[in-house]
DSSP file (Angstrom, degrees, kcal/mol; ACC not computed):
  #  RESIDUE AA STRUCTURE BP1 BP2  ACC     N-H-->O    O-->H-N    N-H-->O    O-->H-N    TCO  KAPPA ALPHA  PHI   PSI    X-CA   Y-CA   Z-CA
    1    1 A M              0   0    0      0, 0.0     3,-0.5     0, 0.0     0, 0.0   0.000 360.0 360.0 360.0   1.4   40.0  -58.2  -13.9
    2    2 A R        +     0   0    0      1,-0.2     0, 0.0     3,-0.0     0, 0.0   0.907 360.0  36.5 -63.9 -42.3   38.2  -60.5  -11.6
    3    3 A G  S    S+     0   0    0      2,-0.0     2,-0.3     0, 0.0    -1,-0.2   0.447  91.8 113.9 -91.8  -0.8   39.0  -58.4   -8.5
    4    4 A C        +     0   0    0     -3,-0.5     2,-0.4     2,-0.0     0, 0.0  -0.534  40.8 178.0 -75.5 133.0   38.6  -55.1  -10.2
    5    5 A R        -     0   0    0     -2,-0.3     2,-0.5     0, 0.0    -2,-0.0  -0.999  32.2-119.2-135.4 134.7   35.7  -53.0   -9.1
    6    6 A W    >   -     0   0    0     -2,-0.4     3,-0.9     1,-0.2    -2,-0.0  -0.608  18.8-157.2 -76.0 123.7   34.8  -49.6  -10.3
    7    7 A R  G >  S+     0   0    0     -2,-0.5     3,-0.6     1,-0.2     4,-0.4   0.670  81.7  72.2 -78.8 -16.9   35.0  -47.2   -7.4
    8    8 A G  G 3  S+     0   0    0      1,-0.2     4,-0.5     2,-0.1    -1,-0.2   0.562  74.1  88.2 -74.5  -7.8   32.7  -44.6   -8.9
    9    9 A Q  G <  S+     0   0    0     -3,-0.9    -1,-0.2     1,-0.2     3,-0.2   0.906 105.0  16.4 -61.6 -46.4   29.6  -46.8   -8.5
   10   10 A G  S X  S+     0   0    0     -3,-0.6     3,-1.1     1,-0.1    -1,-0.2   0.339 100.0  96.2-109.7   5.6   28.7  -45.7   -5.0
   11   11 A A  T 3  S+     0   0    0     -4,-0.4    -1,-0.1     1,-0.2    -2,-0.1   0.727  79.0  58.2 -71.1 -21.9   30.7  -42.5   -4.7
   12   12 A D  T >> S+     0   0    0     -4,-0.5     3,-1.7    -3,-0.2     4,-0.5   0.478  74.5 122.1 -88.3  -2.7   27.8  -40.2   -5.7
   13   13 A R  T <4 S+     0   0    0     -3,-1.1    -3,-0.0     1,-0.2    -4,-0.0  -0.398  76.9  17.9 -63.9 132.7   25.6  -41.3   -2.9
   14   14 A G  T 3> S+     0   0    0     -2,-0.1     4,-2.2     4,-0.0    -1,-0.2   0.177  93.7 102.4  94.7 -17.3   24.5  -38.3   -0.8
   15   15 A F  H <> S+     0   0    0     -3,-1.7     4,-2.8     1,-0.2     5,-0.2   0.895  80.9  51.7 -66.9 -38.5   25.4  -35.6   -3.3
   16   16 A V  H  X S+     0   0    0     -4,-0.5     4,-2.4     1,-0.2    -1,-0.2   0.908 110.7  48.5 -64.5 -40.5   21.8  -35.1   -4.2
   17   17 A T  H  > S+     0   0    0      2,-0.2     4,-2.2     1,-0.2    -2,-0.2   0.915 112.6  48.0 -64.9 -43.1   20.8  -34.7   -0.6
   18   18 A A  H  X S+     0   0    0     -4,-2.2     4,-1.3     2,-0.2    -2,-0.2   0.913 112.7  48.2 -65.1 -42.9   23.6  -32.2    0.0
   19   19 A E  H  X S+     0   0    0     -4,-2.8     4,-2.5     1,-0.2     3,-0.2   0.905 112.0  49.4 -64.4 -41.2   22.7  -30.2   -3.1
   20   20 A A  H  X S+     0   0    0     -4,-2.4     4,-2.4     1,-0.2    -1,-0.2   0.880 107.1  55.6 -65.1 -37.3   19.0  -30.1   -2.1
   21   21 A A  H  < S+     0   0    0     -4,-2.2    -1,-0.2     1,-0.2    -2,-0.2   0.810 114.6  40.3 -65.8 -28.3   19.9  -29.0    1.4
   22   22 A L  H  X S+     0   0    0     -4,-1.3     4,-0.7    -3,-0.2    -2,-0.2   0.842 119.7  42.4 -85.7 -36.6   21.8  -26.1   -0.1
   23   23 A V  H  X S+     0   0    0     -4,-2.5     4,-2.3     2,-0.2     5,-0.2   0.858 102.2  64.8 -83.0 -37.2   19.4  -25.1   -2.8
   24   24 A L  H  X S+     0   0    0     -4,-2.4     4,-2.4     1,-0.2     5,-0.2   0.902 101.1  49.3 -59.3 -45.6   16.0  -25.5   -1.1
   25   25 A P  H  > S+     0   0    0      0, 0.0     4,-2.4     0, 0.0    -1,-0.2   0.886 111.4  51.1 -61.3 -35.6   16.6  -22.6    1.4
   26   26 A V  H  X S+     0   0    0     -4,-0.7     4,-2.3     2,-0.2    -2,-0.2   0.915 110.9  47.8 -65.6 -42.5   17.7  -20.3   -1.4
   27   27 A L  H  X S+     0   0    0     -4,-2.3     4,-2.4     2,-0.2    -1,-0.2   0.888 111.2  50.8 -65.5 -38.8   14.5  -21.2   -3.4
   28   28 A V  H  X S+     0   0    0     -4,-2.4     4,-2.4     2,-0.2    -2,-0.2   0.925 111.4  47.8 -64.9 -44.0   12.3  -20.6   -0.3
   29   29 A M  H  X S+     0   0    0     -4,-2.4     4,-2.2     2,-0.2    -2,-0.2   0.894 111.5  51.0 -63.7 -39.6   14.0  -17.2    0.3
   30   30 A F  H  X S+     0   0    0     -4,-2.3     4,-2.0     2,-0.2    -2,-0.2   0.922 110.8  48.1 -62.8 -44.4   13.5  -16.3   -3.4
   31   31 A A  H  X S+     0   0    0     -4,-2.4     4,-2.2     1,-0.2    -2,-0.2   0.893 111.0  50.8 -64.1 -39.7    9.8  -17.2   -3.3
   32   32 A M  H  X S+     0   0    0     -4,-2.4     4,-2.5     1,-0.2    -1,-0.2   0.883 108.5  52.8 -65.0 -38.1    9.4  -15.2   -0.1
   33   33 A G  H  X S+     0   0    0     -4,-2.2     4,-2.3     2,-0.2    -2,-0.2   0.894 109.0  49.3 -63.4 -40.2   11.0  -12.2   -1.7
   34   34 A L  H  X S+     0   0    0     -4,-2.0     4,-2.1     2,-0.2    -2,-0.2   0.912 111.1  49.0 -65.0 -42.8    8.6  -12.5   -4.7
   35   35 A V  H  X S+     0   0    0     -4,-2.2     4,-2.1     2,-0.2    -2,-0.2   0.917 111.6  49.7 -63.0 -42.7    5.6  -12.7   -2.4
   36   36 A W  H  X S+     0   0    0     -4,-2.5     4,-2.4     1,-0.2    -2,-0.2   0.914 109.3  51.8 -62.1 -43.1    6.8   -9.6   -0.4
   37   37 A A  H  X S+     0   0    0     -4,-2.3     4,-2.3     1,-0.2    -1,-0.2   0.889 109.7  49.8 -61.7 -39.0    7.4   -7.7   -3.7
   38   38 A L  H  X S+     0   0    0     -4,-2.1     4,-2.3     2,-0.2    -1,-0.2   0.892 110.1  50.3 -66.3 -39.3    3.8   -8.5   -4.7
   39   39 A L  H  X S+     0   0    0     -4,-2.1     4,-2.2     2,-0.2    -2,-0.2   0.897 111.3  48.5 -65.8 -39.7    2.4   -7.3   -1.4
   40   40 A V  H  X S+     0   0    0     -4,-2.4     4,-2.4     2,-0.2    -2,-0.2   0.918 111.4  49.8 -65.4 -43.3    4.4   -4.1   -1.6
   41   41 A A  H  X S+     0   0    0     -4,-2.3     4,-2.2     1,-0.2    -2,-0.2   0.905 110.9  49.7 -62.5 -41.1    3.1   -3.5   -5.2
   42   42 A A  H  X S+     0   0    0     -4,-2.3     4,-2.0     1,-0.2    -1,-0.2   0.901 110.9  49.5 -65.0 -39.8   -0.5   -4.2   -4.0
   43   43 A A  H  X S+     0   0    0     -4,-2.2     4,-2.0     2,-0.2    -2,-0.2   0.881 109.8  51.6 -66.3 -37.7   -0.1   -1.7   -1.1
   44   44 A Q  H  X S+     0   0    0     -4,-2.4     4,-2.2     2,-0.2    -2,-0.2   0.908 109.4  49.7 -64.8 -41.1    1.3    1.0   -3.5
   45   45 A I  H  X S+     0   0    0     -4,-2.2     4,-2.6     1,-0.2    -2,-0.2   0.886 108.8  52.9 -64.6 -38.6   -1.7    0.5   -5.8
   46   46 A Q  H  X S+     0   0    0     -4,-2.0     4,-2.6     2,-0.2    -1,-0.2   0.891 108.0  51.2 -63.0 -38.8   -4.0    0.8   -2.8
   47   47 A C  H  X S+     0   0    0     -4,-2.0     4,-2.4     2,-0.2    -2,-0.2   0.910 110.1  49.2 -64.5 -41.4   -2.3    4.1   -1.9
   48   48 A V  H  X S+     0   0    0     -4,-2.2     4,-2.3     2,-0.2     5,-0.2   0.942 113.2  46.7 -61.1 -48.0   -2.7    5.4   -5.5
   49   49 A D  H  X S+     0   0    0     -4,-2.6     4,-2.6     1,-0.2    -2,-0.2   0.898 112.2  50.2 -62.3 -41.2   -6.4    4.4   -5.5
   50   50 A A  H  X S+     0   0    0     -4,-2.6     4,-2.6     2,-0.2    -1,-0.2   0.913 111.1  48.3 -65.3 -42.6   -7.0    6.0   -2.0
   51   51 A A  H  X S+     0   0    0     -4,-2.4     4,-2.4     2,-0.2    -2,-0.2   0.918 114.2  46.0 -64.3 -43.1   -5.3    9.3   -3.1
   52   52 A R  H  X S+     0   0    0     -4,-2.3     4,-2.4     2,-0.2    -2,-0.2   0.913 113.1  49.4 -66.5 -42.1   -7.4    9.5   -6.3
   53   53 A T  H  X S+     0   0    0     -4,-2.6     4,-2.2    -5,-0.2    -2,-0.2   0.928 113.1  47.0 -62.6 -44.7  -10.6    8.6   -4.5
   54   54 A G  H  X S+     0   0    0     -4,-2.6     4,-2.5     1,-0.2    -2,-0.2   0.896 111.3  51.1 -63.5 -40.7  -10.0   11.2   -1.9
   55   55 A A  H  X S+     0   0    0     -4,-2.4     4,-2.3     2,-0.2    -2,-0.2   0.897 110.0  49.9 -65.4 -39.8   -9.1   13.9   -4.4
   56   56 A R  H  X S+     0   0    0     -4,-2.4     4,-1.3     2,-0.2    -1,-0.2   0.930 112.4  47.0 -62.9 -44.2  -12.2   13.2   -6.4
   57   57 A A  H  <>S+     0   0    0     -4,-2.2     5,-2.0     1,-0.2    -2,-0.2   0.898 113.2  48.5 -65.2 -40.1  -14.4   13.5   -3.2
   58   58 A A  H ><5S+     0   0    0     -4,-2.5     3,-1.4     1,-0.2    -1,-0.2   0.859 106.8  56.6 -68.2 -34.6  -12.6   16.7   -2.2
   59   59 A A  H 3<5S+     0   0    0     -4,-2.3    58,-2.8     1,-0.3    -1,-0.2   0.815 102.7  55.1 -66.1 -29.4  -13.1   18.1   -5.7
   60   60 A R  T 3<5S-     0   0    0     -4,-1.3    -1,-0.3    -3,-0.2    -2,-0.2   0.449 120.5-115.3 -79.3   0.5  -16.8   17.6   -5.3
   61   61 A Q  T < 5 +     0   0    0     -3,-1.4    -3,-0.2     1,-0.2    -2,-0.1   0.840  54.0 168.6  66.6  37.3  -16.5   19.6   -2.1
   62   62 A D      < -     0   0    0     -5,-2.0    -1,-0.2     1,-0.1     5,-0.1  -0.403  48.6 -79.5 -68.1 156.6  -17.4   16.8    0.3
   63   63 A P     >  -     0   0    0      0, 0.0     4,-2.2     0, 0.0     5,-0.2  -0.237  40.0-115.5 -59.6 149.6  -16.8   17.6    3.9
   64   64 A H  H  > S+     0   0    0      1,-0.2     4,-2.3     2,-0.2     5,-0.2   0.902 114.3  48.5 -53.3 -49.4  -13.2   17.2    5.1
   65   65 A D  H  > S+     0   0    0      1,-0.2     4,-2.4     2,-0.2    -1,-0.2   0.867 110.4  51.7 -63.2 -36.7  -13.9   14.3    7.5
   66   66 A A  H  > S+     0   0    0      2,-0.2     4,-2.4     1,-0.2    -1,-0.2   0.889 109.5  49.9 -67.4 -38.5  -15.9   12.4    4.9
   67   67 A V  H  X S+     0   0    0     -4,-2.2     4,-2.4     2,-0.2    -2,-0.2   0.934 112.7  46.1 -64.6 -46.5  -13.0   12.8    2.4
   68   68 A V  H  X S+     0   0    0     -4,-2.3     4,-2.2     1,-0.2    -2,-0.2   0.912 113.7  49.2 -63.6 -43.0  -10.4   11.5    4.9
   69   69 A Q  H  X S+     0   0    0     -4,-2.4     4,-1.7     2,-0.2    -1,-0.2   0.912 111.1  49.6 -63.0 -43.1  -12.7    8.6    5.9
   70   70 A L  H  X S+     0   0    0     -4,-2.4     4,-1.2     1,-0.2    -2,-0.2   0.915 111.7  48.1 -63.0 -43.6  -13.3    7.6    2.3
   71   71 A A  H  X S+     0   0    0     -4,-2.4     4,-2.0     1,-0.2     3,-0.3   0.882 109.5  53.3 -65.6 -37.9   -9.6    7.7    1.5
   72   72 A R  H  < S+     0   0    0     -4,-2.2    -1,-0.2     1,-0.2    -2,-0.2   0.835 103.4  57.4 -66.4 -32.2   -8.8    5.6    4.6
   73   73 A E  H  < S+     0   0    0     -4,-1.7    -1,-0.2     1,-0.2    -2,-0.2   0.854 114.1  38.1 -65.6 -33.6  -11.3    2.9    3.6
   74   74 A V  H  < S+     0   0    0     -4,-1.2    -2,-0.2    -3,-0.3   -24,-0.2   0.777 104.4  84.4 -87.0 -28.5   -9.5    2.5    0.3
   75   75 A A  S  < S-     0   0    0     -4,-2.0     3,-0.1    -5,-0.1   -28,-0.1  -0.189  92.9 -85.7 -72.0 163.2   -5.9    2.8    1.7
   76   76 A P    >   -     0   0    0      0, 0.0     3,-1.7     0, 0.0    -1,-0.1  -0.269  63.7 -75.6 -62.7 158.3   -3.9    0.0    3.3
   77   77 A R  T 3  S+     0   0    0      1,-0.3    20,-0.3    -3,-0.1    -4,-0.0  -0.303 118.9  17.2 -58.7 134.1   -4.5   -0.6    7.0
   78   78 A G  T 3  S+     0   0    0      1,-0.2    -1,-0.3    -3,-0.1     2,-0.1   0.533  88.7 150.4  83.0   7.2   -2.8    2.0    9.2
   79   79 A A    <   -     0   0    0     -3,-1.7     2,-0.4    -7,-0.2    -1,-0.2  -0.377  40.9-133.9 -73.6 151.3   -2.3    4.5    6.4
   80   80 A K  E     -A   95   0A   0     15,-3.2    15,-2.7    -2,-0.1     2,-0.5  -0.889  16.6-158.9-105.7 136.7   -2.3    8.3    7.1
   81   81 A V  E     -A   94   0A   0     -2,-0.4     2,-0.4    13,-0.2    13,-0.2  -0.961   6.6-171.6-119.7 130.2   -4.3   10.6    5.0
   82   82 A A  E     -A   93   0A   0     11,-2.8    11,-2.8    -2,-0.5     2,-0.4  -0.976   3.0-165.4-122.8 136.2   -3.6   14.3    4.6
   83   83 A L  E     +A   92   0A   0     -2,-0.4     2,-0.3     9,-0.2     9,-0.2  -0.975  12.7 169.4-122.9 130.1   -5.9   16.8    2.8
   84   84 A S  E     -A   91   0A   0      7,-2.5     7,-3.0    -2,-0.4     2,-0.4  -0.969  21.9-144.1-138.8 156.6   -4.9   20.3    1.8
   85   85 A R  E     -A   90   0A   0     -2,-0.3     2,-0.4     5,-0.2     5,-0.2  -0.980  11.8-177.4-124.4 131.8   -6.4   23.0   -0.4
   86   86 A E  E >   -A   89   0A   0      3,-3.0     3,-1.5    -2,-0.4     2,-0.5  -0.854  63.3 -62.5-129.5  93.3   -4.3   25.4   -2.5
   87   87 A G  T 3  S-     0   0    0     -2,-0.4    -1,-0.0     1,-0.3     0, 0.0  -0.535 121.5  -9.9  67.9-119.2   -6.5   27.9   -4.3
   88   88 A D  T 3  S+     0   0    0     -2,-0.5    28,-3.0    -3,-0.1     2,-0.3   0.240 124.7  82.3 -96.5  13.3   -8.8   26.0   -6.6
   89   89 A R  E <   -AB  86 115A   0     -3,-1.5    -3,-3.0    26,-0.2     2,-0.4  -0.895  60.2-153.8-120.7 148.7   -7.0   22.7   -6.1
   90   90 A V  E     -AB  85 114A   0     24,-2.9    24,-2.2    -2,-0.3     2,-0.4  -0.929   8.0-158.6-116.8 145.5   -7.1   20.0   -3.5
   91   91 A R  E     -AB  84 113A   0     -7,-3.0    -7,-2.5    -2,-0.4     2,-0.5  -0.990   3.9-168.3-126.9 128.8   -4.3   17.7   -2.7
   92   92 A V  E     -AB  83 112A   0     20,-2.7    20,-2.1    -2,-0.4     2,-0.4  -0.976   5.7-169.2-118.0 124.1   -4.7   14.3   -1.0
   93   93 A A  E     -AB  82 111A   0    -11,-2.8   -11,-2.8    -2,-0.5     2,-0.5  -0.943   2.5-165.9-114.7 133.5   -1.6   12.5    0.3
   94   94 A V  E     -AB  81 110A   0     16,-3.0    16,-2.2    -2,-0.4     2,-0.4  -0.978   5.3-174.7-120.2 126.7   -1.6    8.9    1.5
   95   95 A V  E     +AB  80 109A   0    -15,-2.7   -15,-3.2    -2,-0.5     2,-0.3  -0.984  11.6 161.9-124.6 128.1    1.3    7.5    3.5
   96   96 A A  E     - B   0 108A   0     12,-2.7    12,-3.8    -2,-0.4     2,-0.3  -0.946  36.5-112.5-139.9 159.9    1.5    3.9    4.5
   97   97 A R  E     - B   0 107A   0     -2,-0.3    10,-0.2   -20,-0.3   -18,-0.0  -0.706  40.4-104.4 -89.9 145.6    4.2    1.4    5.7
   98   98 A S        -     0   0    0      8,-2.6     4,-0.2    -2,-0.3     7,-0.1  -0.414  48.2-103.6 -67.0 147.2    5.1   -1.5    3.4
   99   99 A P  S    S+     0   0    0      0, 0.0     2,-1.7     0, 0.0    -1,-0.1  -0.230  78.3   3.4 -75.0 160.5    3.7   -4.8    4.6
  100  100 A V  S    S+     0   0    0      1,-0.2     5,-0.1   -61,-0.1     4,-0.1  -0.390  97.3  82.9  80.0 -55.9    5.2   -7.7    6.4
  101  101 A L    >   -     0   0    0     -2,-1.7     3,-1.9     1,-0.2     2,-0.3   0.386  67.7-160.3 -77.1   5.6    8.9   -6.9    7.2
  102  102 A G  G >  S+     0   0    0      1,-0.3     3,-1.4    -4,-0.2    -1,-0.2  -0.363  77.5  14.8  62.1-114.1    8.4   -4.9   10.4
  103  103 A R  G 3  S+     0   0    0     -2,-0.3    -1,-0.3     1,-0.3    -2,-0.1   0.736 126.8  58.1 -68.5 -22.5   11.5   -2.8   11.1
  104  104 A L  G <  S+     0   0    0     -3,-1.9    -1,-0.3    -4,-0.1    -2,-0.2   0.465  84.5 109.0 -85.9  -1.0   12.8   -3.3    7.6
  105  105 A S    <   -     0   0    0     -3,-1.4     2,-0.3    -7,-0.1    -5,-0.1  -0.282  54.4-152.6 -73.2 162.5    9.7   -1.8    6.0
  106  106 A Y        -     0   0    0     -7,-0.1    -8,-2.6   -10,-0.0     2,-0.4  -0.798  24.6 -83.6-131.2 174.2    9.7    1.5    4.3
  107  107 A E  E     -B   97   0A   0     -2,-0.3     2,-0.5   -10,-0.2   -10,-0.2  -0.643  28.9-157.7 -89.1 129.0    7.2    4.3    3.6
  108  108 A L  E     -B   96   0A   0    -12,-3.8   -12,-2.7    -2,-0.4     2,-0.4  -0.898  19.0-178.0 -99.5 131.6    4.9    4.2    0.6
  109  109 A R  E     +B   95   0A   0     -2,-0.5     2,-0.3   -14,-0.2   -14,-0.2  -0.995   9.9 170.3-137.4 136.3    3.6    7.6   -0.3
  110  110 A E  E     -B   94   0A   0    -16,-2.2   -16,-3.0    -2,-0.4     2,-0.3  -0.998   9.0-166.9-144.3 143.6    1.2    8.8   -3.0
  111  111 A E  E     -B   93   0A   0     -2,-0.3     2,-0.3   -18,-0.2   -18,-0.2  -0.950   2.1-168.7-129.8 150.6   -0.4   12.1   -3.8
  112  112 A A  E     -B   92   0A   0    -20,-2.1   -20,-2.7    -2,-0.3     2,-0.4  -0.997   5.4-160.5-137.7 142.2   -3.3   13.1   -6.0
  113  113 A V  E     +B   91   0A   0     -2,-0.3     2,-0.3   -22,-0.2   -22,-0.2  -0.960  12.1 175.9-123.9 139.3   -4.4   16.7   -7.0
  114  114 A A  E     -B   90   0A   0    -24,-2.2   -24,-2.9    -2,-0.4     2,-0.4  -0.982  31.4-115.2-140.9 152.9   -7.8   17.7   -8.4
  115  115 A V  E     -B   89   0A   0     -2,-0.3   -26,-0.2   -26,-0.2     2,-0.2  -0.733  40.1-110.3 -86.7 134.3   -9.4   21.0   -9.4
  116  116 A V    >   -     0   0    0    -28,-3.0     3,-1.2    -2,-0.4     2,-0.2  -0.445  34.8-117.9 -66.6 130.4  -12.4   21.9   -7.2
  117  117 A E  T 3  S+     0   0    0    -58,-2.8    -1,-0.1     1,-0.2    10,-0.1  -0.508  91.0   2.9 -72.3 133.4  -15.6   21.6   -9.2
  118  118 A G  T 3  S+     0   0    0     -2,-0.2    -1,-0.2     1,-0.2     2,-0.2   0.634  91.8 151.9  71.4  14.7  -17.6   24.8   -9.6
  119  119 A A    <   -     0   0    0     -3,-1.2     7,-2.6   -31,-0.1     2,-0.5  -0.528  35.3-151.2 -80.5 144.8  -15.0   26.9   -7.8
  120  120 A V  E     -C  125   0B   0      5,-0.2     2,-0.5    -2,-0.2     5,-0.2  -0.973  16.6-177.9-116.0 120.5  -14.5   30.5   -8.6
  121  121 A V  E >   -C  124   0B   0      3,-2.3     3,-1.7    -2,-0.5   -33,-0.0  -0.978  65.6 -16.9-124.1 125.1  -11.0   31.9   -8.1
  122  122 A E  T 3  S-     0   0    0     -2,-0.5    -1,-0.2     1,-0.3     3,-0.1   0.858 126.7 -51.6  51.7  43.2  -10.0   35.5   -8.6
  123  123 A G  T 3  S+     0   0    0      1,-0.2     2,-0.3    -3,-0.1    -1,-0.3   0.528 120.9  91.7  78.8   5.7  -13.1   36.3  -10.7
  124  124 A R  E <  S-C  121   0B   0     -3,-1.7    -3,-2.3     0, 0.0    -1,-0.2  -0.924  79.9-101.8-129.7 159.3  -12.8   33.4  -13.1
  125  125 A E  E >   -C  120   0B   0     -2,-0.3     3,-1.2    -5,-0.2    -5,-0.2  -0.511  42.9-104.0 -78.0 146.3  -14.1   29.9  -13.2
  126  126 A A  T 3  S+     0   0    0     -7,-2.6    -8,-0.2     1,-0.2    -1,-0.1  -0.385 103.1  31.1 -66.2 143.8  -11.8   27.0  -12.2
  127  127 A G  T 3         0   0    0     -2,-0.1    -1,-0.2   -10,-0.1    -2,-0.0   0.468 360.0 360.0  90.0   1.3  -10.5   25.0  -15.0
  128  128 A R    <         0   0    0     -3,-1.2    -2,-0.1     0, 0.0    -3,-0.1   0.404 360.0 360.0-113.5 360.0  -10.5   27.8  -17.7
């Protein structure tokens, strides 16, 4: 047994480095995906807030330009705001692109509807 040497002693050298080289890029991509998902969720929440804010302002019968400007301030950068009136109701739609991914981004869209305050439609008060 004098010349016997266990060959497994140094056979594992380099495996940890190889495994780390394979796993680290996967972990980085996973972390980037989580950050992107959080940014998209935050942009969607901003679209919801902008649509609701715009609908409230339009329901108070604020001027059209003021409503659009107010909604754009709350919306994500580059968002488009559309305001329409249907009888005693106003509808505000906010459309924005999802952040970061450029060509791979998709459209975020949110709408809010409100009844115009103090409006009289067809001889009756709105909301009754």
